[in-house]
Each structure stands twice: as structure tokens, then as C-alpha cells.
C-alpha positions as CSV (number, residue, x, y, z in Angstrom):
1,X,-3.9,7.2,18.3
2,X,-2.7,4.4,16.1
3,X,-0.9,4.6,12.8
4,X,-2.9,4.2,9.6
5,X,-1.8,1.7,7.0
6,X,-3.2,1.8,3.5
7,X,-2.9,-1.3,1.4
8,X,-4.2,-2.6,-1.8
9,X,-3.2,-3.8,-5.3
10,X,-0.6,-1.8,-7.3
11,X,-2.0,1.3,-8.9
12,X,-5.1,1.6,-6.7
13,X,-3.9,4.9,-5.2
14,X,-2.3,4.0,-1.9
15,X,0.4,6.7,-2.0
16,X,-1.8,9.4,-3.4
17,X,-4.6,8.8,-0.9
18,X,-2.1,8.3,2.0
19,X,-0.4,11.7,1.3
20,X,-3.8,13.5,1.2
21,X,-5.0,11.7,4.4
22,X,-1.8,12.5,6.3
23,X,-1.9,16.1,5.3
24,X,-5.5,16.4,6.4
25,X,-4.8,14.7,9.7
26,X,-1.5,16.5,10.3
27,X,0.4,13.2,10.5
28,X,3.7,12.3,8.9
29,X,3.4,10.2,5.7
30,X,5.6,7.2,4.9
31,X,5.6,5.5,1.5
32,X,7.3,2.2,2.0
33,X,8.4,1.9,-1.7
34,X,9.9,5.4,-1.6
35,X,11.7,4.7,1.7
36,X,13.2,1.6,0.3
37,X,14.3,3.3,-2.9
38,X,16.0,6.0,-0.9
39,X,17.8,3.6,1.4
40,X,18.8,1.3,-1.4
41,X,19.7,4.1,-3.9
42,X,17.8,2.3,-6.7
43,X,14.2,1.8,-7.9
44,X,11.9,-1.0,-6.8
45,X,12.1,-2.4,-10.3
46,X,15.9,-2.5,-10.1
47,X,15.7,-4.3,-6.7
48,X,13.3,-6.9,-8.1
49,X,15.5,-7.3,-11.2
50,X,18.8,-7.7,-9.4
51,X,17.9,-9.3,-6.1
52,X,14.4,-10.7,-6.6
53,X,11.1,-10.4,-4.9
54,X,12.0,-12.1,-1.7
55,X,14.8,-9.7,-1.0
56,X,12.5,-6.8,-1.7
57,X,9.9,-8.1,0.6
58,X,12.4,-8.4,3.4
59,X,13.4,-4.8,2.9
60,X,9.7,-3.9,2.9
61,X,9.1,-5.7,6.2
62,X,12.1,-3.8,7.7
63,X,10.8,-0.5,6.4
64,X,7.3,-1.2,7.9
65,X,8.8,-2.0,11.3
66,X,10.8,1.2,11.3
67,X,7.7,3.2,10.3
68,X,5.6,1.7,13.0
69,X,8.3,2.3,15.7
70,X,7.8,6.1,15.3
71,X,4.8,8.1,16.6
72,X,1.6,7.6,14.6
73,X,2.0,7.9,10.8
74,X,0.0,7.3,7.7
75,X,1.9,4.6,5.8
76,X,1.3,3.5,2.2
77,X,2.1,-0.2,2.0
78,X,3.5,-2.0,-1.0
79,X,1.0,-4.1,-3.0
80,X,2.3,-7.3,-1.5
81,X,3.0,-6.2,2.1
82,X,-0.3,-7.5,3.4
83,X,0.5,-11.0,2.2
84,X,3.4,-11.6,4.6
85,X,2.4,-12.9,8.0
86,X,5.2,-10.9,9.7
87,X,3.7,-7.7,8.3
88,X,0.2,-8.5,9.5
89,X,1.6,-9.3,12.9
90,X,3.6,-6.0,13.0
91,X,0.4,-4.1,12.1
92,X,-1.7,-5.7,14.8
93,X,-2.3,-3.2,17.6
94,X,-0.2,-0.6,16.0
95,X,-2.1,0.5,12.9
96,X,-5.6,0.6,11.5
97,X,-5.4,-1.2,8.1
98,X,-7.5,0.3,5.3
99,X,-7.4,-1.6,2.0
100,X,-8.3,0.3,-1.2
101,X,-9.9,-1.8,-3.9
102,X,-11.1,-1.5,-7.5
103,X,-11.7,-4.0,-10.3
104,X,-8.6,-5.2,-12.2
105,X,-10.0,-3.9,-15.4
106,X,-10.1,-0.4,-13.9
107,X,-6.5,-0.8,-12.7
108,X,-5.4,-1.9,-16.1
109,X,-6.9,1.2,-17.7
110,X,-5.2,3.4,-15.0
111,X,-1.8,1.7,-15.3
112,X,-1.6,0.9,-19.0
113,X,0.8,3.8,-19.6
114,X,3.2,3.0,-16.8
115,X,2.8,-0.7,-16.4
116,X,6.2,-1.5,-17.9
117,X,7.9,0.0,-14.9
118,X,6.1,-2.2,-12.4
119,X,7.5,-5.4,-11.2
120,X,5.1,-8.3,-11.4
121,X,2.7,-6.4,-13.7
122,X,3.1,-9.1,-16.4
123,X,1.3,-11.5,-14.0
124,X,-1.3,-9.0,-12.9
125,X,-4.3,-11.2,-13.7
126,X,-3.1,-14.1,-11.6
127,X,-1.6,-11.9,-8.9
128,X,-4.9,-9.9,-8.5
129,X,-6.9,-13.1,-8.0
130,X,-4.3,-14.6,-5.6
131,X,-4.2,-11.4,-3.5
132,X,-7.8,-10.6,-3.3
133,X,-8.8,-12.8,-0.4
134,X,-5.7,-11.6,1.6
135,X,-6.7,-8.0,1.1
136,X,-10.3,-8.7,2.2
137,X,-9.0,-10.3,5.5
138,X,-6.3,-7.8,6.3
139,X,-8.4,-4.8,7.1
140,X,-11.4,-2.6,6.1
141,X,-12.0,-2.8,2.4
142,X,-13.0,0.4,0.6
143,X,-14.2,0.2,-3.0
144,X,-12.6,3.3,-4.6
145,X,-13.5,2.6,-8.2
146,X,-14.6,5.8,-10.0
147,X,-13.7,8.1,-7.1
148,X,-11.5,11.1,-7.4
149,X,-8.3,11.4,-5.3
150,X,-10.1,13.8,-3.0
151,X,-13.1,11.5,-2.7
152,X,-10.9,8.6,-1.8
153,X,-9.3,10.7,1.0
154,X,-12.8,11.7,2.1
155,X,-13.9,8.0,2.3
156,X,-10.8,7.1,4.3
157,X,-11.6,9.9,6.8
158,X,-15.2,8.8,7.1
159,X,-14.2,5.2,7.9
160,X,-11.7,6.4,10.5
161,X,-14.2,8.7,12.1
162,X,-16.7,5.9,12.5
163,X,-14.3,3.6,14.3
């Protein structure tokens, strides 16, 4: 069995769906952002603010390699993880990549209350457009707009069962 990597734009539900899927499949769950925050002793926002995005992305790549070195896991990727060639290479042959997608307007409604805490949210419109093609080429796309948390996990399981 390979690991399962869940990607997508910020706020699409990668961590929530990943946790549910991991529980259902009796697999360990790894949230890359949480792993980085624990190892660095500070939030993703603080890392971005002090050290910049490139430093964060390097930490993210290291965390991904560590997660994939273990027995199979369900891993929630950061929103930008699928846009680094080294991460795509690391995932090849080691993880099934599932990408959660919903329209930006739906994400804006979902994240409006907490958006101030998210690095890069100020550029969400441009970022969403620039990342969309990369998400589409990185793995199996799943439109999760309007689905409950449980329905997203159901959809992930269905896709995995069919492959």
C-alpha cells in the first residue's frame, strides 16, 4: 500500500478530510503544517513573517520526505506543496495524490473569519489562478464544493477503492 497525499488550495479541507480518511483506513495521519509548527516551535504565519516563503517551503519539503520515509500514512500537504518539483518527485511512486478543489468564492466564504492568520491570503485571487493548473496535473482532482466533511472523506475512499 502506498501513502495517500491530500493537496489543494488553502481552506479546502485537506487536514480535516485527511484525519477522517486516516481514521477510517487505520493509517497514521501527518499534517505537514502541524509537523513544521511543532518542530519550529512557532506558527506557519510566524515562519513566513520572519523567514519568508522560501524557507517555509524548504521545511515543508523536508517534512514531506520524512513523512514518506515511514510506513504508509495519510498526509495533508500545504497549499503550495504541489508546486515544487522536488515534492512532486518525492511523491511519485510513494503516494497516491488526491487534490481537493472548490471555487475560490466558496473558499473565501469559508475562510473569511480566519483569513487574517493565513500567509499569502492577501493574494488569494492571483494565487488561486496561478496554482490551479498545477493542482490539476498533480493528481486526481475531486470537486468538494458543497460537501460535508464526511462526504469528502466518503469521496476520497471511493476514489481510492476504484484505483
